[in-house]
C-alpha positions in Angstrom: 172.1 -149.7 65.5 173.9 -148.0 68.2 175.1 -144.4 67.6 178.2 -143.5 66.2 179.9 -140.3 66.5 181.3 -139.5 62.9 182.3 -135.9 63.9 185.3 -137.4 66.0 187.0 -139.2 62.6 186.1 -135.8 60.4 186.7 -133.0 62.9 189.3 -130.3 61.2 189.3 -132.4 58.1 189.3 -131.1 54.8 185.7 -131.3 53.3 187.1 -134.1 50.5 188.8 -135.8 53.4 185.4 -136.2 55.2 183.2 -137.2 52.3 186.4 -140.0 52.0 185.9 -141.1 55.8 182.4 -141.1 55.6 182.4 -143.1 52.4 184.5 -146.0 53.9 182.3 -145.9 56.8 179.1 -146.6 54.9 180.9 -148.9 52.5 182.1 -150.8 55.8 178.9 -151.1 57.2 176.6 -151.8 54.3 179.3 -154.6 53.7 179.0 -156.2 57.4 175.4 -156.1 58.0 172.8 -158.9 56.5 169.6 -156.8 56.1 169.3 -153.9 53.8 169.9 -150.5 55.9 167.7 -147.3 54.0 169.3 -143.6 54.2 167.4 -142.6 57.2 168.7 -145.3 59.4 172.3 -144.9 58.6 171.9 -140.9 58.8 170.3 -141.5 62.3 173.2 -143.8 63.2 175.7 -141.8 62.1 174.5 -138.6 63.1 174.5 -137.0 59.7 172.3 -135.2 57.3 170.5 -137.5 55.4 171.3 -135.9 51.8 174.7 -135.9 53.2 174.1 -139.5 53.3 171.9 -140.2 50.4 174.7 -138.5 48.3 177.6 -140.5 49.2 175.2 -144.0 48.7 174.8 -142.7 45.3 178.6 -142.2 45.1 179.0 -145.7 46.5 176.7 -147.2 44.0 178.1 -145.7 41.3 181.9 -147.2 41.9 180.7 -150.6 42.7 178.8 -150.6 39.3 182.1 -150.0 37.4 183.1 -153.2 35.5 186.4 -153.8 37.9 184.4 -154.8 41.2 183.0 -158.0 41.0 180.4 -156.9 44.0 177.7 -154.1 43.6 175.7 -151.9 46.2 172.0 -151.9 45.6 169.0 -150.6 46.8 166.7 -153.8 48.1 163.5 -153.8 50.2 163.9 -150.1 50.9 167.7 -150.3 52.0 171.1 -150.9 50.9 172.9 -154.4 50.6 175.7 -155.1 48.8 176.1 -158.5 46.7 177.7 -160.2 43.9 176.8 -158.8 40.1 174.8 -161.1 38.0 177.1 -161.1 35.5 179.7 -163.6 37.7 177.4 -165.6 39.4 178.1 -168.6 37.0 181.7 -168.4 37.9 180.9 -167.9 41.3 178.5 -171.0 41.4 180.6 -172.8 39.4 183.2 -172.2 42.4 181.0 -172.8 45.2 179.7 -176.1 44.2 183.2 -177.4 44.2 183.4 -176.6 48.0 180.0 -177.8 49.1 176.9 -179.6 48.0 174.2 -177.6 46.5 171.3 -176.5 48.7 168.2 -177.1 47.3 164.4 -176.1 46.8 161.4 -178.2 46.2 159.6 -176.8 42.7 155.6 -177.1 45.2 157.5 -174.6 47.4 158.6 -172.8 44.9 155.4 -172.7 42.5 153.5 -171.5 45.8 155.9 -169.0 46.9 154.6 -167.4 42.9 151.2 -167.7 43.4 151.3 -165.6 46.7 153.4 -163.5 45.2 151.5 -162.6 42.5 147.5 -163.3 44.1 148.3 -161.6 47.1 146.8 -161.0 49.6 145.4 -164.7 49.1 144.2 -167.6 51.7 144.6 -171.1 51.6 142.0 -172.3 49.5 142.7 -170.0 46.8 146.4 -171.2 46.6 144.7 -174.9 46.6 142.6 -174.3 44.1 145.3 -172.7 41.7 147.9 -175.5 42.2 145.1 -178.0 42.1 147.2 -180.0 44.9 146.9 -179.1 48.9 149.9 -177.8 50.1 149.7 -177.3 53.6 153.2 -178.5 54.8 154.5 -176.3 52.1 153.1 -173.2 53.1 154.4 -174.2 56.8 158.0 -174.3 55.3 157.6 -170.7 53.9 155.7 -169.1 57.0 158.8 -170.7 59.1 161.3 -169.3 56.3 159.7 -166.0 56.6 159.3 -165.6 53.4 155.4 -165.4 53.9 153.2 -163.7 56.3 149.6 -163.0 57.4 147.7 -160.1 56.8 144.8 -160.3 58.1 141.5 -162.6 57.3 139.3 -162.3 54.5 135.8 -161.2 55.1 133.8 -164.5 54.0 132.2 -167.4 55.7 134.8 -169.0 58.0 137.2 -165.5 57.5 140.5 -167.5 56.3 144.1 -166.0 57.1 145.3 -164.2 54.1 149.2 -164.3 53.4 151.7 -162.3 51.7 155.1 -162.2 50.9 157.5 -160.5 53.5 160.4 -158.2 53.3 162.4 -161.5 53.4 161.3 -162.1 50.2 162.1 -159.0 48.5 165.8 -159.6 50.2 166.1 -163.4 48.9 165.0 -162.7 45.4 166.9 -159.1 45.0 163.9 -156.6 44.4 163.5 -153.2 45.4 159.6 -153.7 46.0 156.7 -155.7 44.2 156.8 -153.7 40.9 159.7 -155.2 40.1 158.1 -158.8 40.1 159.9 -160.6 37.4 158.0 -162.6 34.7 156.5 -166.3 36.1 158.8 -167.8 33.8 161.5 -165.9 35.0 160.4 -166.6 38.7 160.9 -169.9 38.0 164.0 -169.5 37.0 165.5 -167.3 40.0 165.1 -169.3 43.0 167.9 -167.9 44.7 167.0 -168.8 48.0 169.7 -170.7 50.2 166.8 -172.6 51.7 166.3 -176.2 52.2 163.0 -178.1 52.5 161.7 -179.7 55.8 161.7 -183.4 55.2 157.9 -183.3 56.3 157.2 -181.8 52.5 155.3 -183.9 50.4 157.1 -185.5 48.2 154.6 -186.8 46.0 154.2 -183.4 44.4 157.0 -183.2 42.7 160.9 -184.0 42.6 163.3 -181.4 44.1 164.9 -179.0 41.6 168.8 -177.5 42.1 168.7 -173.8 42.6 171.6 -171.4 43.3 173.1 -170.5 46.1 173.7 -166.8 45.6 171.1 -164.0 45.1 170.4 -162.9 41.5 169.3 -159.5 39.7 166.7 -160.2 37.9 167.4 -159.4 34.2 166.6 -156.4 32.2 163.8 -157.8 30.4 160.0 -156.3 29.9 158.1 -157.3 33.7 154.5 -158.1 33.8 151.9 -156.6 35.7 152.9 -156.9 39.7 150.3 -158.5 42.4 147.0 -157.8 42.7 146.8 -154.6 45.5 150.9 -154.4 45.4 
C-alpha cells in the first residue's frame, strides 16, 4: 500500500477533529480493500502510531456494531474487513437471487475442505481414506481457488504432499483464526464462497448444493476443538 501523508490533512486541527478525519480515512480504506488489513499495515501506510490506529479501529468496530448499521467491521484473518451483518444475510440473499442465478459449490468440494480444515496438515491418501472416494479433481479445484495450499511433505515412504487451509479460507469463512472453526454440522451450513466448481469435477460423487453468496459470521454456538496442529 502506498504511503499516505495524513499529517497534511490533520495539521493545526483540534485533537477531536484529527480523530474524526483519521476515522473517516480508515473507514474508507477498509471499505475499498478486498483483503483484510492489519492495524500494523495501516499504521505503517498512514505513518501514525500503532496505538492510535488500533484505538480508532476499535471505535469504528463499535460504531458499526450498532443495529442501525447493515455493515460491520470485524477482525478476520489477522486484519480488518467490512462485510454485511449476519442477521441481514437472508434479506440480502433473497434480493441478490432476484438479480442473478445463485452460484454453487459441490458437496464433494465442501466435504474435502472440511476434512482438510479439521485434520490439517493432511495428505491426499488420508483425505481419500476419510471420504472413502477418489477426489483428485476436487483437490485441484480447492488449490486453484487458493482455499488450500501445500504444507511440505510427510516424512513417510513416498513423502506425500501435506495440505492445509489458507488465509483465503479464513477470509471466505469469516474466521479470525482456526480456533474459530465451527462445528462440523455448522461448517456444512456455512458454504459462503462465491465459487463455482470446474466442469472436470467428478459428477458421480454427489449432486451440487446451492450455497450462499455472501460471507456469513459463524453463529454464536459452542465450538468443537480446532484442527490438529492448528
